[in-house]
ZAMARGU-4260 file (C-alpha; in steps of 0.2 Angstrom, whole numbers, plus 5000, padded with zeros to 4 digits):
<rodrens>
0) 5630/5212/5789 | 5634/5221/5772 | 5628/5236/5779 | 5638/5234/5796 | 5654/5231/5784
5) 5650/5246/5774 | 5648/5257/5789 | 5665/5250/5797 | 5676/5255/5782 | 5669/5273/5780
10) 5672/5275/5799 | 5689/5269/5797 | 5694/5282/5782 | 5685/5296/5790 | 5695/5293/5806
15) 5712/5289/5796 | 5711/5305/5784 | 5693/5314/5787 | 5698/5330/5795 | 5716/5330/5789
20) 5711/5330/5772 | 5695/5341/5773 | 5707/5354/5781 | 5721/5351/5768 | 5707/5354/5754
25) 5700/5370/5763 | 5719/5376/5764 | 5723/5371/5745 | 5707/5381/5741 | 5712/5396/5751
30) 5729/5396/5742 | 5719/5401/5728 | 5733/5392/5717 | 5725/5383/5702 | 5739/5370/5699
35) 5738/5363/5718 | 5719/5362/5717 | 5720/5352/5702 | 5735/5341/5710 | 5723/5339/5725
40) 5709/5332/5714 | 5719/5319/5706 | 5725/5315/5723 | 5708/5313/5730 | 5701/5303/5714
45) 5715/5292/5716 | 5711/5288/5734 | 5693/5286/5729 | 5697/5273/5716 | 5706/5263/5729
50) 5691/5264/5740 | 5680/5257/5727 | 5691/5243/5724 | 5692/5237/5743 | 5672/5238/5742
55) 5671/5227/5729 | 5682/5214/5738 | 5671/5216/5753 | 5655/5213/5743 | 5664/5196/5736
60) 5667/5191/5753 | 5651/5196/5760 | 5643/5186/5745 | 5653/5170/5748 | 5651/5168/5767
65) 5631/5172/5769 | 5622/5157/5766 | 5605/5168/5767 | 5609/5175/5752 | 5597/5166/5740
70) 5582/5165/5754 | 5567/5176/5749 | 5565/5191/5759 | 5547/5194/5768 | 5539/5204/5781
75) 5530/5197/5794 | 5515/5202/5805 | 5511/5195/5825 | 5493/5189/5824 | 5485/5197/5841
80) 5466/5198/5846 | 5456/5213/5841 | 5439/5220/5837 | 5433/5215/5822 | 5417/5227/5815
85) 5410/5225/5798 | 5400/5239/5791 | 5389/5240/5774 | 5388/5256/5765 | 5373/5263/5760
90) 5368/5281/5752 | 5358/5292/5761 | 5351/5311/5760 | 5355/5324/5773 | 5336/5331/5779
95) 5330/5343/5793 | 5313/5343/5799 | 5312/5360/5800 | 5314/5366/5783 | 5298/5374/5777
100) 5290/5385/5766 | 5278/5397/5773 | 5262/5402/5767 | 5251/5416/5770 | 5234/5412/5779
105) 5223/5428/5774 | 5221/5435/5758 | 5225/5453/5755 | 5240/5464/5751 | 5257/5461/5759
110) 5260/5477/5766 | 5277/5475/5775 | 5292/5463/5775 | 5301/5463/5793 | 5315/5452/5789
115) 5330/5449/5777 | 5337/5433/5770 | 5349/5424/5782 | 5343/5434/5797 | 5340/5423/5811
120) 5324/5422/5819 | 5315/5416/5834 | 5301/5405/5836 | 5284/5418/5835 | 5294/5432/5828
125) 5284/5444/5816 | 5289/5440/5799 | 5276/5450/5788 | 5261/5459/5790 | 5246/5458/5775
130) 5235/5473/5776 | 5218/5468/5786 | 5206/5476/5773 | 5196/5485/5787 | 5195/5469/5798
135) 5203/5479/5813 | 5188/5492/5812 | 5176/5477/5811 | 5184/5470/5828 | 5182/5485/5836
140) 5165/5487/5833 | 5161/5470/5838 | 5170/5473/5854 | 5159/5487/5858 | 5143/5478/5855
145) 5151/5463/5867 | 5154/5476/5879 | 5137/5482/5878 | 5130/5464/5879 | 5141/5459/5893
150) 5134/5475/5904 | 5116/5471/5900 | 5120/5452/5906 | 5128/5458/5922 | 5113/5468/5926
155) 5100/5455/5921 | 5109/5442/5930 | 5109/5454/5948 | 5090/5457/5945 | 5087/5436/5943
160) 5096/5434/5960 | 5086/5447/5969 | 5070/5437/5960 | 5066/5452/5948 | 5061/5448/5929
165) 5058/5433/5921 | 5070/5419/5918 | 5069/5420/5899 | 5075/5438/5900 | 5091/5432/5910
170) 5093/5418/5896 | 5092/5431/5882 | 5103/5442/5889 | 5116/5428/5893 | 5115/5421/5874
175) 5117/5440/5866 | 5134/5440/5878 | 5138/5424/5873 | 5136/5427/5853 | 5145/5443/5855
180) 5160/5436/5863 | 5162/5422/5851 | 5160/5434/5836 | 5175/5446/5843 | 5184/5430/5847
185) 5182/5423/5828 | 5186/5440/5820 | 5203/5442/5832 | 5207/5426/5826 | 5205/5431/5807
190) 5213/5448/5811 | 5229/5437/5818 | 5232/5429/5803 | 5236/5446/5795 | 5252/5444/5805
195) 5265/5432/5797 | 5275/5424/5813 | 5289/5412/5813 | 5282/5393/5819 | 5300/5388/5824
200) 5317/5395/5827 | 5329/5396/5813 | 5336/5407/5797 | 5325/5414/5784 | 5334/5407/5769
205) 5323/5414/5756 | 5311/5429/5755 | 5300/5424/5741 | 5285/5438/5741 | 5289/5457/5740
210) 5281/5472/5747 | 5265/5476/5738 | 5262/5461/5730 | 5244/5451/5733 | 5245/5435/5742
215) 5232/5421/5744 | 5232/5407/5757 | 5240/5391/5748 | 5245/5401/5733 | 5260/5412/5737
220) 5275/5408/5745 | 5280/5420/5758 | 5297/5414/5764 | 5308/5398/5767 | 5313/5395/5785
225) 5328/5383/5790 | 5333/5375/5807 | 5350/5368/5802 | 5353/5361/5822 | 5343/5347/5821
230) 5350/5338/5806 | 5348/5319/5802 | 5354/5307/5787 | 5340/5296/5779 | 5345/5281/5771
235) 5337/5266/5762 | 5343/5248/5769 | 5340/5233/5759 | 5328/5220/5768 | 5341/5206/5771
240) 5349/5218/5784 | 5333/5220/5794 | 5339/5207/5807 | 5356/5215/5808 | 5351/5233/5809
245) 5342/5240/5824 | 5340/5256/5835 | 5356/5260/5843 | 5367/5251/5828 | 5382/5261/5827
250) 5385/5271/5812 | 5399/5281/5802 | 5392/5296/5791 | 5403/5301/5777 | 5397/5317/5768
255) 5412/5320/5754 | 5404/5336/5747 | 5411/5345/5766 | 5425/5331/5768 | 5416/5327/5786
260) 5413/5311/5796 | 5403/5309/5808 | 5401/5293/5820 | 5384/5291/5828 | 5369/5277/5831
265) 5352/5273/5822 | 5340/5284/5831 | 5325/5276/5820 | 5320/5262/5809 | 5306/5260/5798
270) 5291/5249/5800 | 5289/5248/5782 | 5297/5239/5767 | 5296/5247/5752 | 5289/5236/5738
275) 5298/5244/5724 | 5317/5242/5729 | 5313/5232/5745 | 5322/5243/5756 | 5318/5250/5774
280) 5322/5268/5781 | 5334/5273/5794 | 5337/5289/5802 | 5354/5293/5809 | 5356/5311/5819
285) 5371/5320/5816 | 5378/5336/5823 | 5380/5353/5815 | 5388/5365/5828 | 5397/5375/5814
290) 5383/5374/5801 | 5392/5367/5787 | 5379/5353/5784 | 5363/5358/5775 | 5350/5348/5769
295) 5350/5338/5752 | 5368/5335/5754 | 5374/5316/5748 | 5380/5305/5762 | 5388/5288/5763
300) 5381/5278/5777 | 5391/5264/5786 | 5380/5254/5797 | 5388/5242/5808 | 5380/5225/5803
305) 5392/5213/5811 | 5405/5214/5826 | 5417/5199/5834 | 5426/5203/5850 | 5443/5193/5851
310) 5444/5190/5832 | 5460/5188/5822 | 5462/5197/5806 | 5476/5199/5794 | 5478/5207/5779
315) 5469/5202/5764 | 5484/5202/5752 | 5491/5189/5763 | 5477/5176/5759 | 5481/5164/5743
320) 5468/5152/5735 | 5475/5134/5730 | 5469/5123/5717 | 5455/5117/5729 | 5447/5135/5731
325) 5455/5135/5749 | 5461/5149/5756 | 5480/5148/5763 | 5494/5157/5771 | 5510/5156/5776
330) 5516/5158/5794 | 5534/5160/5799 | 5543/5147/5812 | 5559/5157/5816 | 5575/5151/5819
335) 5585/5166/5821 | 5582/5186/5822 | 5582/5185/5802 | 5578/5169/5796 | 5565/5155/5798
340) 5555/5144/5789 | 5538/5146/5780 | 5526/5133/5784 | 5508/5134/5773 | 5492/5134/5783
345) 5475/5132/5777 | 5463/5145/5786 | 5444/5148/5786 | 5440/5165/5782 | 5424/5176/5788
350) 5420/5193/5781 | 5431/5207/5775 | 5432/5225/5780 | 5445/5237/5774 | 5457/5226/5767
355) 5456/5216/5783 | 5450/5198/5784 | 5443/5190/5799 | 5451/5173/5802 | 5440/5161/5808
360) 5451/5144/5811 | 5467/5139/5806 | 5480/5150/5814 | 5482/5156/5833 | 5487/5172/5841
365) 5507/5174/5844 | 5509/5167/5827 | 5518/5177/5814 | 5510/5178/5796 | 5520/5182/5781
370) 5512/5198/5773 | 5524/5203/5760 | 5534/5191/5749 | 5522/5175/5751 | 5516/5173/5732
375) 5530/5163/5727 | 5533/5153/5742 | 5532/5134/5745 | 5529/5124/5761 | 5546/5122/5772
380) 5555/5136/5761 | 5570/5144/5771 | 5565/5164/5771 | 5573/5178/5775 | 5565/5190/5788
385) 5565/5210/5783 | 5563/5220/5799
</rodrens>
């Protein structure tokens, strides 16, 4: 009401002297006459004093006629049905199953490295070559012997089918051929180990050994190969949540280092309780299209351990405790658009999430809960509602 009177008064003043005064001020300034300008300033200052006096009179009238001026000012929130979800927070680590160190399977000199750090490679691609130390020559020699053994066996087989020769000659030729072929296959397998190939597609994160270096199986690291497509977060959850957390439970994953948040679900729940910290493991898959997510980043995992449909929630700040430890809130019984009565109610509270408290009983939907200004209220006190 006070603001309305202010607006009306200024509107009246603008109508009465706004454009005329504005024009006359411009004319005076345009005249470049210092005396006239000073005189105009004195005139406007006098008008300003008169307006201030009238405003003071209006304030006095408002205070005298406004019977709600002593009411506490409150803000309210209408109670509605909503879906309430509670989350438990645990710390986790980002990981990938395709993050390995590649070791040689053959002893020798690393004769050639075919890739560079940061290079994208595909599964089976040649990464490095190890000098075979004459193994390829041995393979060629055995292959020649195997070909001869094969020819001998085939001829002996034809003779045997024609009932020529003895069975022992046929069996000896067959055994010699099979032994030669097995020896060739075994040596070829050894020769293949001189070529180091990618076990899966990914990125060469680090080239560890240099060309010309002597390498040995299980001792010298060659490359670190990482695939950032199949990323997941692994977290340890207290055993008390074992009944609430299942495969498919909705999850929110936050990675502060890259300022990213992902929504997903639990892909795997561990079947083993760690006796040292009484926790079980859960895994949550996360997307990584842009490649920002890296292994070993720290993540915060919010697991949805409780959901209530059609729940009533109010801000935590609206709830007070009385001397008996009961939770109380004040609801508004409206009397007009701007006034009402504060009614105290005892409520039963449930879980709290993000400063919102689930109300199990005590208030109903469509009621208006006093959110701000409730700390010093008493039951059945008159209040003024702030829009």
